[in-house]
C-alpha positions as CSV (number, residue, x, y, z in Angstrom):
1,X,117.2,92.4,87.3
2,X,114.3,90.0,87.6
3,X,111.1,90.3,85.6
4,X,107.8,90.5,87.5
5,X,104.3,90.7,86.0
6,X,100.8,90.4,87.2
7,X,97.3,91.2,86.2
8,X,95.0,92.7,88.9
9,X,91.2,92.5,88.3
10,X,88.9,95.5,89.1
11,X,85.2,96.3,88.8
12,X,85.6,100.1,88.5
13,X,85.3,102.2,85.4
14,X,88.6,102.5,83.6
15,X,88.7,106.2,84.5
16,X,88.1,105.6,88.2
17,X,90.7,102.9,88.3
18,X,93.2,105.2,86.5
19,X,92.6,108.0,89.0
20,X,93.1,105.7,92.0
21,X,96.3,104.2,90.6
22,X,97.8,107.7,89.8
23,X,96.9,108.8,93.4
24,X,98.5,105.7,94.8
25,X,102.0,106.5,93.6
26,X,102.0,110.0,95.1
27,X,100.4,108.8,98.4
28,X,103.0,106.0,98.6
29,X,105.8,108.6,98.3
30,X,104.2,110.7,101.1
31,X,103.7,107.8,103.4
32,X,107.1,106.0,102.8
33,X,109.3,108.9,101.8
34,X,111.9,107.8,104.2
35,X,112.3,104.5,102.2
36,X,111.4,105.6,98.7
37,X,113.4,108.1,96.6
38,X,113.7,109.2,93.0
39,X,110.0,108.5,92.3
40,X,109.4,109.2,88.6
41,X,106.2,108.6,86.7
42,X,105.0,109.5,83.3
43,X,101.5,108.8,82.0
44,X,100.3,108.6,78.4
45,X,96.6,107.9,78.5
46,X,96.1,104.6,80.4
47,X,99.8,103.6,80.5
48,X,102.2,104.8,83.1
49,X,105.9,104.2,83.3
50,X,107.4,104.4,86.8
51,X,110.7,104.1,88.6
52,X,111.9,104.6,92.1
53,X,114.6,103.6,94.5
54,X,113.5,101.7,97.6
55,X,116.0,100.9,100.4
56,X,118.9,101.3,97.9
57,X,117.3,99.1,95.1
58,X,116.1,100.5,91.8
59,X,112.6,99.4,90.7
60,X,111.0,100.3,87.3
61,X,108.0,99.2,85.4
62,X,104.8,99.9,83.4
63,X,101.2,100.0,84.7
64,X,98.5,99.5,82.2
65,X,94.9,100.4,83.3
66,X,92.4,98.4,81.2
67,X,88.6,98.1,81.4
68,X,88.6,95.3,83.9
69,X,92.3,94.7,84.9
70,X,95.5,96.6,85.7
71,X,98.6,95.1,84.3
72,X,101.9,95.5,86.1
73,X,105.1,94.7,84.3
74,X,108.2,95.5,86.3
75,X,111.9,94.9,86.8
76,X,113.0,94.0,90.3
77,X,116.5,93.8,91.7
78,X,117.7,90.2,91.8
79,X,117.7,90.2,95.6
80,X,114.0,91.1,95.6
81,X,113.2,88.3,93.2
82,X,113.6,85.9,96.0
83,X,110.4,87.4,97.5
84,X,108.2,87.5,94.4
85,X,105.5,85.5,96.0
86,X,105.3,87.8,99.0
87,X,105.5,90.9,96.8
88,X,102.6,89.5,94.7
89,X,100.5,88.8,97.8
90,X,101.1,92.3,99.2
91,X,100.2,94.0,95.8
92,X,97.1,91.8,95.5
93,X,95.9,92.8,99.0
94,X,96.6,96.5,98.6
95,X,95.1,96.6,95.1
96,X,92.0,94.9,96.5
97,X,91.6,97.7,99.0
98,X,92.4,100.4,96.6
99,X,90.2,99.2,93.8
100,X,87.1,98.3,95.9
101,X,84.0,99.8,94.2
């Protein structure tokens, strides 16, 4: 496994950001159910642990919703670590859309 972390800024209230992030996981499952399986998530206040299998690879991590950032701390399969830059770009782009005030 390869470690992956990033901080995503937002200008929403902490509560609004948390609602949007929680909805994102279930929407992702609906939209990409043919590629994603075993989606698990557990939230305690503003911290969510998640795991899923995508195209045969296991991914897990922690999302932390703070006042002005969302922290992502994840473990990626080694094969995916070769694409960390691309993964970071995609997450940044999608997060920008999702967290737009």
